[in-house]
N, C-alpha and C positions, 0 to 999 in steps of 0.2 A: 267220501264215505267216513269222514271222521269229524270229531269236534274237539275243541280245546276247553280245558277247565283249569284255570290258573296257568301254570307253566307247562302242564302235562297235556300232550295231544293224544287223544284216544282214537283208535281205529275200531269201528264196529265190525266184528267178524261176520262173514257171510252166513246166510241161512243154509244149513246143510240139507242135502236132498233127503227125501223120505226114505229112499232105499239105503242111504248111508246111515241115517239116524235110527230107523226102526226096523225096516223090512228084512234086512239080511240077518237071519237067525243064527248063522254060523259064527257071527261075531259076538256072541254072548256066552259067558261062562261064569260060574259061581266064583266069587273072589276067594283067595286064600285068607281066611279069617285069622289063621295062625300067624300070619305075617302082617301086622298092622301098618308097618312102614310102606310096604308094597301096595296095600289096599288104599292107604291115604294118597299115595302117588297116583294110582289109577283114578280115584275120584277127582282129585284136583286137576289132573290133565284132561279128563273128560269134561269137567266143568268149564275149563278154558276153551276147549275145542268146540263144544256144542252149546256155548252160552246163549247164543241167539235163539236156538231151538228151545232151550230150557225156559227162557223168558217168555217166548210165545206160548209154549205149552202150559206154563204155570198160569199165565193170564187167561188162557182159554178155560182151564179147569176152574179157576176162581170165578170167571164169568158164568160158567155152567152152574156152579153152586148158587151164585147170586140170581141167575135167571129162574132156577127151580124154586128157590125160597127167597124172593127178594125182600120181603118185609122182615122175616126172621134174621137173615144175615145182616141187614142194615141196622135193625134194632140191637142185635148182638154186638155189632161193631161200635155203635154209639155207647152202649152200656159198658162194654169192655174198656174202651179208651176213656170214657167219662169217669169210670171207677178208678182207673189209674191216675187220672188228674186229681180227683178228689182225695185219693189216698196220699198222693204226694203233698197236697195242700194240708191235709190233716197232720201228716208227719212234721211238716214245717211249723204248723201251729202248736203241736205238742211240744216241740223243742223250744218255741218262744213263750210257751205258757208260763214258764218259771219267771219270765220278766214282767208278767201281768199286763202286757199291752196288746193282748189278743182276745180271742173268744174265751168266754168262761168255760170251765171244765164240763158243766152240764150240757152246754151247746155242742162241744166236741163229742160227747157221749151220744147225744141225740142224733147228730149227723152220722156217726158211725153206725148206730143201730138202723137208721133209715137206709144207709148205703147197703148194709147186709141184707135187709129186706128186699131192696130193689134187685140185688144180685140174685137172690134166691128166686124171686118172681120171674126174672128173665133168664134163668139158668139154661133153659133149653135153647134160647136164641144165642146165648154166649157160647155154648158148646158147638152149635152149628157154625158160628163164625170161626171158632178155633179150628173146626174140621175143614172149613172152606180155605183156611190159610195153611193148615197142616197137610192136606191132601196133595197140593202141588209140590210142597217142599219134600214130602216123602217120596213122591213120584220121581222128582229130579234126583234125589239121593239114591233111590233104587236103580234107576237107569245108569247113573254114573258109576255105580258099584259093579254092575254086571256086564257093562259094555266093554269089550276088549278094544284096545287101541289099534288103529291101522297105520299105514305108512304116512298118509296125509296128516293124521292126528299128531304123529311124532314130529313131523317136519314143522307144523304150525306151532307146537309147543316149544321147539328149539328156537324158533324165531322170536317167540315171546320171551323166552328165558334170556336170550342174548340181547334183548332190548330193541329189536328192529321195529316192533310195534307194540304199543300198550293198549290193552283192552280194558273195559270197565271191570270185568270179573277178575282180570289179572291184577289190577291195582287193588281191588277189594281183598282178594286172597293174599296178596303181598302184605297189605296192612295188617291182616290178621296173623301173619307169620306162617301161613300154610304152604308157601311156595319155596321156603328155604330148603336147601339140600335136596332138591328133586332132580 
């Protein structure tokens, strides 16, 4: 149930039961917003423990948005990422423009105006795509914030902290510096 990537061997954590993940309403409480360190610790530890459930839930929410509005989400995705690529290209061309070995200034202006028009024309699709990406992310963050930890969660987090097993979310959160001092 694991895979290797470079020198690191990952163990995919098990899918937690529905009763453990959602159904037990006594395991939810509003986080203490006045203590950001404790809130961050709760979120990170829940992300580590429920990561398989979060990935499956996020993919299901994204698929539901895509199934409901397939053309709009697809067009929004293409325009969003296409715009990012074009903006990156225009930025590099503008920097190289002083060397005179690139597109003329009027062409850069024409491409910029055309890109702005395309973005405004497809703004609804772009916003729907951003919603389709944002909804799963916000759902995961909300659940990780309000879900209290149980004994199994604490034991699994200690095993990850001590290095007994590395999970994909654990490596990602460690690389972002979010698991330090927990």
